[in-house]
FIKOLZA-1660 file (N, C-alpha, C; in steps of 0.1 Angstrom, whole numbers, plus 5000, padded with zeros to 4 digits):
% residues 115
   i   px   py   pz ch aa at
   1 5491 8358 2902  A  S  N
   1 5496 8358 2888  A  S CA
   1 5499 8343 2884  A  S  C
   2 5497 8341 2871  A  H  N
   2 5500 8327 2866  A  H CA
   2 5514 8326 2861  A  H  C
   3 5522 8337 2862  A  W  N
   3 5536 8337 2857  A  W CA
   3 5545 8341 2868  A  W  C
   4 5556 8333 2869  A  F  N
   4 5566 8336 2879  A  F CA
   4 5577 8343 2872  A  F  C
   5 5581 8354 2878  A  V  N
   5 5593 8362 2873  A  V CA
   5 5604 8360 2883  A  V  C
   6 5614 8354 2878  A  D  N
   6 5626 8352 2887  A  D CA
   6 5636 8363 2885  A  D  C
   7 5636 8373 2894  A  G  N
   7 5644 8384 2893  A  G CA
   7 5658 8383 2898  A  G  C
   8 5662 8371 2903  A  R  N
   8 5675 8369 2908  A  R CA
   8 5686 8373 2898  A  R  C
   9 5683 8370 2885  A  E  N
   9 5693 8373 2875  A  E CA
   9 5696 8388 2874  A  E  C
  10 5686 8397 2878  A  L  N
  10 5688 8411 2877  A  L CA
  10 5700 8415 2886  A  L  C
  11 5702 8408 2897  A  F  N
  11 5713 8412 2906  A  F CA
  11 5726 8408 2900  A  F  C
  12 5727 8398 2891  A  E  N
  12 5739 8394 2885  A  E CA
  12 5745 8403 2875  A  E  C
  13 5736 8412 2870  A  D  N
  13 5741 8422 2860  A  D CA
  13 5746 8434 2868  A  D  C
  14 5760 8435 2868  A  L  N
  14 5766 8445 2876  A  L CA
  14 5762 8459 2874  A  L  C
  15 5761 8463 2861  A  A  N
  15 5756 8476 2857  A  A CA
  15 5742 8479 2862  A  A  C
  16 5733 8470 2860  A  L  N
  16 5719 8471 2865  A  L CA
  16 5719 8472 2880  A  L  C
  17 5727 8463 2887  A  R  N
  17 5727 8463 2901  A  R CA
  17 5731 8476 2907  A  R  C
  18 5742 8482 2901  A  N  N
  18 5747 8495 2905  A  N CA
  18 5736 8506 2903  A  N  C
  19 5729 8506 2892  A  E  N
  19 5719 8516 2889  A  E CA
  19 5708 8515 2899  A  E  C
  20 5704 8503 2903  A  V  N
  20 5693 8501 2912  A  V CA
  20 5697 8506 2926  A  V  C
  21 5709 8502 2930  A  L  N
  21 5714 8506 2944  A  L CA
  21 5716 8521 2944  A  L  C
  22 5722 8527 2934  A  N  N
  22 5723 8541 2933  A  N CA
  22 5710 8549 2934  A  N  C
  23 5700 8543 2928  A  F  N
  23 5686 8549 2929  A  F CA
  23 5681 8549 2943  A  F  C
  24 5683 8537 2950  A  F  N
  24 5678 8536 2964  A  F CA
  24 5686 8544 2974  A  F  C
  25 5699 8545 2973  A  L  N
  25 5708 8550 2983  A  L CA
  25 5705 8564 2988  A  L  C
  26 5702 8573 2980  A  P  N
  26 5699 8587 2985  A  P CA
  26 5688 8588 2995  A  P  C
  27 5678 8579 2993  A  T  N
  27 5667 8580 3003  A  T CA
  27 5669 8572 3015  A  T  C
  28 5680 8564 3016  A  L  N
  28 5683 8556 3027  A  L CA
  28 5694 8561 3036  A  L  C
  29 5703 8569 3030  A  R  N
  29 5714 8574 3038  A  R CA
  29 5710 8584 3049  A  R  C
  30 5717 8583 3060  A  G  N
  30 5714 8592 3071  A  G CA
  30 5704 8586 3081  A  G  C
  31 5699 8574 3079  A  S  N
  31 5690 8568 3088  A  S CA
  31 5695 8554 3091  A  S  C
  32 5690 8548 3102  A  K  N
  32 5694 8534 3106  A  K CA
  32 5683 8525 3102  A  K  C
  33 5686 8514 3095  A  W  N
  33 5676 8505 3089  A  W CA
  33 5678 8491 3094  A  W  C
  34 5667 8484 3096  A  N  N
  34 5667 8469 3098  A  N CA
  34 5663 8463 3085  A  N  C
  35 5673 8459 3077  A  I  N
  35 5670 8455 3063  A  I CA
  35 5667 8440 3063  A  I  C
  36 5656 8437 3057  A  V  N
  36 5651 8423 3055  A  V CA
  36 5648 8420 3041  A  V  C
  37 5654 8409 3035  A  G  N
  37 5651 8405 3022  A  G CA
  37 5640 8395 3021  A  G  C
  38 5632 8396 3011  A  V  N
  38 5622 8387 3008  A  V CA
  38 5628 8375 3001  A  V  C
  39 5627 8363 3006  A  P  N
  39 5633 8351 2999  A  P CA
  39 5626 8350 2985  A  P  C
  40 5633 8346 2975  A  Y  N
  40 5647 8344 2975  A  Y CA
  40 5654 8356 2968  A  Y  C
  41 5648 8362 2959  A  G  N
  41 5654 8372 2951  A  G CA
  41 5658 8385 2959  A  G  C
  42 5651 8388 2970  A  G  N
  42 5654 8400 2977  A  G CA
  42 5666 8399 2987  A  G  C
  43 5670 8387 2989  A  L  N
  43 5681 8385 2999  A  L CA
  43 5694 8391 2994  A  L  C
  44 5698 8389 2982  A  N  N
  44 5711 8395 2977  A  N CA
  44 5710 8410 2977  A  N  C
  45 5698 8416 2973  A  W  N
  45 5696 8430 2973  A  W CA
  45 5697 8436 2987  A  W  C
  46 5691 8429 2996  A  A  N
  46 5692 8433 3010  A  A CA
  46 5706 8433 3016  A  A  C
  47 5714 8423 3013  A  D  N
  47 5728 8422 3017  A  D CA
  47 5736 8433 3011  A  D  C
  48 5733 8436 2998  A  A  N
  48 5741 8447 2991  A  A CA
  48 5738 8460 2997  A  A  C
  49 5725 8463 3000  A  L  N
  49 5721 8476 3007  A  L CA
  49 5726 8477 3021  A  L  C
  50 5726 8466 3028  A  A  N
  50 5731 8466 3042  A  A CA
  50 5745 8469 3043  A  A  C
  51 5753 8467 3032  A  G  N
  51 5767 8470 3032  A  G CA
  51 5770 8485 3029  A  G  C
  52 5759 8492 3025  A  K  N
  52 5761 8506 3020  A  K CA
  52 5754 8516 3029  A  K  C
  53 5745 8512 3038  A  V  N
  53 5738 8521 3047  A  V CA
  53 5739 8516 3061  A  V  C
  54 5735 8524 3071  A  E  N
  54 5736 8520 3085  A  E CA
  54 5725 8509 3087  A  E  C
  55 5730 8497 3090  A  H  N
  55 5721 8485 3092  A  H CA
  55 5722 8481 3106  A  H  C
  56 5711 8482 3114  A  E  N
  56 5710 8478 3128  A  E CA
  56 5697 8471 3131  A  E  C
  57 5697 8461 3139  A  P  N
  57 5685 8454 3142  A  P CA
  57 5674 8462 3148  A  P  C
  58 5677 8473 3155  A  D  N
  58 5667 8482 3160  A  D CA
  58 5663 8494 3151  A  D  C
  59 5669 8494 3139  A  G  N
  59 5666 8504 3129  A  G CA
  59 5652 8503 3124  A  G  C
  60 5648 8513 3115  A  W  N
  60 5635 8513 3109  A  W CA
  60 5634 8501 3100  A  W  C
  61 5624 8493 3100  A  P  N
  61 5623 8481 3091  A  P CA
  61 5622 8485 3076  A  P  C
  62 5630 8478 3068  A  L  N
  62 5630 8480 3054  A  L CA
  62 5631 8467 3047  A  L  C
  63 5620 8464 3039  A  I  N
  63 5619 8451 3033  A  I CA
  63 5624 8453 3018  A  I  C
  64 5632 8444 3013  A  I  N
  64 5637 8445 3000  A  I CA
  64 5632 8433 2992  A  I  C
  65 5626 8435 2981  A  E  N
  65 5620 8425 2972  A  E CA
  65 5625 8427 2958  A  E  C
  66 5628 8416 2951  A  D  N
  66 5633 8417 2938  A  D CA
  66 5621 8420 2928  A  D  C
  67 5611 8412 2928  A  V  N
  67 5600 8414 2919  A  V CA
  67 5587 8413 2927  A  V  C
  68 5579 8423 2927  A  V  N
  68 5566 8423 2934  A  V CA
  68 5555 8421 2923  A  V  C
  69 5547 8411 2925  A  T  N
  69 5536 8408 2916  A  T CA
  69 5523 8412 2923  A  T  C
  70 5520 8404 2933  A  T  N
  70 5508 8408 2941  A  T CA
  70 5511 8415 2954  A  T  C
  71 5523 8414 2958  A  G  N
  71 5527 8421 2971  A  G CA
  71 5525 8412 2983  A  G  C
  72 5520 8400 2981  A  A  N
  72 5516 8392 2993  A  A CA
  72 5528 8387 3001  A  A  C
  73 5539 8384 2995  A  S  N
  73 5551 8380 3002  A  S CA
  73 5557 8391 3011  A  S  C
  74 5558 8403 3005  A  A  N
  74 5563 8414 3012  A  A CA
  74 5553 8419 3023  A  A  C
  75 5540 8418 3020  A  E  N
  75 5530 8422 3029  A  E CA
  75 5530 8413 3042  A  E  C
  76 5533 8400 3040  A  K  N
  76 5533 8390 3051  A  K CA
  76 5545 8394 3060  A  K  C
  77 5557 8397 3054  A  I  N
  77 5568 8401 3062  A  I CA
  77 5566 8414 3069  A  I  C
  78 5559 8423 3062  A  K  N
  78 5556 8437 3067  A  K CA
  78 5547 8435 3080  A  K  C
  79 5537 8427 3079  A  R  N
  79 5529 8425 3091  A  R CA
  79 5537 8419 3102  A  R  C
  80 5545 8409 3100  A  Q  N
  80 5554 8403 3110  A  Q CA
  80 5563 8414 3117  A  Q  C
  81 5569 8422 3108  A  L  N
  81 5578 8432 3114  A  L CA
  81 5570 8443 3121  A  L  C
  82 5559 8447 3116  A  R  N
  82 5551 8457 3123  A  R CA
  82 5547 8452 3137  A  R  C
  83 5543 8439 3138  A  E  N
  83 5539 8433 3151  A  E CA
  83 5551 8432 3160  A  E  C
  84 5563 8429 3155  A  A  N
  84 5574 8427 3163  A  A CA
  84 5581 8441 3168  A  A  C
  85 5580 8451 3159  A  T  N
  85 5587 8464 3162  A  T CA
  85 5577 8475 3165  A  T  C
  86 5565 8474 3161  A  G  N
  86 5555 8486 3163  A  G CA
  86 5557 8496 3153  A  G  C
  87 5566 8494 3143  A  K  N
  87 5569 8503 3132  A  K CA
  87 5564 8498 3119  A  K  C
  88 5558 8507 3110  A  T  N
  88 5554 8502 3097  A  T CA
  88 5566 8502 3088  A  T  C
  89 5569 8490 3083  A  P  N
  89 5581 8489 3074  A  P CA
  89 5578 8495 3060  A  P  C
  90 5589 8500 3054  A  L  N
  90 5589 8504 3040  A  L CA
  90 5592 8492 3032  A  L  C
  91 5588 8491 3019  A  V  N
  91 5591 8481 3010  A  V CA
  91 5598 8487 2998  A  V  C
  92 5610 8482 2995  A  Y  N
  92 5617 8487 2982  A  Y CA
  92 5617 8475 2973  A  Y  C
  93 5613 8477 2961  A  A  N
  93 5613 8466 2951  A  A CA
  93 5621 8470 2939  A  A  C
  94 5628 8460 2933  A  V  N
  94 5635 8463 2921  A  V CA
  94 5626 8464 2909  A  V  C
  95 5616 8455 2908  A  V  N
  95 5606 8455 2898  A  V CA
  95 5592 8454 2904  A  V  C
  96 5584 8463 2900  A  L  N
  96 5570 8463 2905  A  L CA
  96 5561 8460 2893  A  L  C
  97 5556 8447 2893  A  R  N
  97 5548 8443 2881  A  R CA
  97 5534 8449 2881  A  R  C
  98 5529 8452 2892  A  T  N
  98 5516 8458 2893  A  T CA
  98 5516 8467 2906  A  T  C
  99 5508 8477 2905  A  L  N
  99 5507 8486 2917  A  L CA
  99 5494 8484 2923  A  L  C
 100 5493 8476 2933  A  N  N
 100 5481 8473 2941  A  N CA
 100 5479 8485 2950  A  N  C
 101 5469 8493 2949  A  P  N
 101 5467 8505 2957  A  P CA
 101 5467 8502 2972  A  P  C
 102 5464 8490 2976  A  I  N
 102 5465 8487 2990  A  I CA
 102 5479 8489 2996  A  I  C
 103 5489 8486 2988  A  Y  N
 103 5503 8486 2992  A  Y CA
 103 5510 8499 2988  A  Y  C
 104 5504 8507 2979  A  A  N
 104 5511 8518 2973  A  A CA
 104 5518 8528 2983  A  A  C
 105 5512 8532 2995  A  P  N
 105 5519 8541 3003  A  P CA
 105 5532 8537 3009  A  P  C
 106 5534 8524 3010  A  D  N
 106 5546 8518 3016  A  D CA
 106 5556 8512 3006  A  D  C
 107 5552 8512 2994  A  F  N
 107 5561 8505 2984  A  F CA
 107 5568 8515 2975  A  F  C
 108 5581 8513 2973  A  Y  N
 108 5589 8522 2964  A  Y CA
 108 5596 8512 2954  A  Y  C
 109 5598 8516 2942  A  W  N
 109 5605 8507 2933  A  W CA
 109 5615 8515 2925  A  W  C
 110 5625 8508 2920  A  A  N
 110 5636 8514 2912  A  A CA
 110 5630 8519 2899  A  A  C
 111 5634 8531 2896  A  R  N
 111 5631 8537 2883  A  R CA
 111 5645 8541 2877  A  R  C
 112 5650 8532 2869  A  V  N
 112 5663 8535 2863  A  V CA
 112 5662 8534 2848  A  V  C
 113 5670 8542 2841  A  P  N
 113 5670 8542 2826  A  P CA
 113 5677 8529 2821  A  P  C
 114 5671 8523 2812  A  L  N
 114 5677 8511 2806  A  L CA
 114 5681 8515 2792  A  L  C
 115 5694 8514 2789  A  S  N
 115 5698 8517 2775  A  S CA
 115 5704 8506 2768  A  S  C
% end
């Protein structure tokens, strides 16, 4: 993409942050996760989720990204984690700018009402 979308400001909006976290939490509760944030925007989101679900280094790998455009950054971390753990990580994104069918089975994104 020729445009960079800096999604770090999304995290600073407390109401939006809570909407996104509340959207993700029901699918994450009850399992143990190894939560990894994609620099830079995914790091705050990963820390916030790690404080609300069971976070353990040997848990299932979960990658958190703020804005996915091509999916390349998350895919690189996904490959590294798959090689290290033997498990296929899931990727959760706050904003999915495009849905590349190559990544679709492992990518989930927040669907929250904006009013």
